[in-house]
C-alpha positions as CSV (number, residue, x, y, z in Angstrom):
1,M,0.0,0.0,0.0
2,S,1.5,3.3,-1.0
3,R,1.4,6.5,1.0
4,G,-1.1,8.1,-1.3
5,N,-3.6,5.3,-0.9
6,A,-3.3,5.4,2.9
7,N,-4.1,9.1,2.9
8,E,-7.0,8.7,0.6
9,G,-8.5,6.0,2.8
10,L,-8.0,8.2,5.8
11,M,-9.7,11.1,4.1
12,T,-12.6,8.9,3.0
13,R,-13.1,7.6,6.5
14,A,-12.9,11.2,7.9
15,K,-15.4,12.5,5.4
16,G,-17.8,9.6,6.3
17,E,-17.4,10.4,10.0
18,I,-18.1,14.1,9.4
19,A,-21.2,13.2,7.4
20,S,-22.4,11.0,10.2
21,M,-21.9,13.7,12.7
22,R,-23.8,16.2,10.6
23,R,-26.7,13.8,10.2
24,F,-26.8,13.4,14.0
25,W,-26.5,17.1,14.7
26,N,-29.3,18.0,12.2
27,G,-31.5,15.3,13.6
28,C,-31.3,16.7,17.1
29,D,-34.1,19.0,18.3
30,K,-33.5,22.2,20.2
31,P,-34.8,22.2,23.8
32,T,-38.1,24.0,24.3
33,P,-38.2,27.0,26.7
34,E,-39.9,24.7,29.3
35,E,-37.1,22.2,29.1
36,V,-34.5,25.0,29.4
37,K,-36.4,26.3,32.5
38,K,-36.5,22.9,34.1
39,L,-32.8,22.4,33.4
40,V,-31.9,25.8,34.9
41,V,-34.0,25.2,38.0
42,S,-32.7,21.7,38.6
43,A,-29.1,22.8,38.1
44,G,-29.6,25.8,40.4
45,M,-31.2,23.7,43.1
46,G,-28.2,21.3,42.9
47,I,-25.7,24.1,43.3
48,I,-27.6,25.5,46.2
49,A,-27.8,22.1,47.9
50,I,-24.1,21.6,47.5
51,G,-23.4,25.0,49.0
52,V,-25.7,24.5,51.9
53,T,-24.2,21.1,52.6
54,G,-20.7,22.5,52.5
55,F,-21.7,25.4,54.8
56,A,-23.3,23.1,57.3
57,I,-20.3,20.8,57.4
58,K,-17.9,23.7,57.8
59,T,-20.1,25.3,60.5
60,I,-20.3,22.0,62.5
61,S,-16.7,21.0,62.1
62,Y,-15.0,24.4,62.9
63,P,-15.9,24.3,66.7
64,I,-15.0,20.6,66.9
65,F,-11.6,21.1,65.4
66,R,-11.0,24.1,67.7
67,L,-11.8,21.9,70.7
68,L,-9.6,19.1,69.5
69,S,-6.7,21.4,68.8
70,G,-6.8,22.9,72.3
71,A,-7.5,26.4,71.2
72,S,-9.7,28.6,73.4
73,M,-13.3,29.2,72.3
74,V,-13.1,33.0,72.7
């Protein structure tokens, strides 16, 4: 197999993959405004839940670590 044939085969496969990707992309539907709103709300709730959990853990653990380290509670 010569170098030219190998490159042609590679280009043919690449063009086929690109065509497949375009068919997939064009077949996808854009989300409706309701779907976008649900996504934003659920992502926001997740971010808030993670923040509240981290705050609670930090709030509870800070005095415990101060007691264990022997620092005064002033």
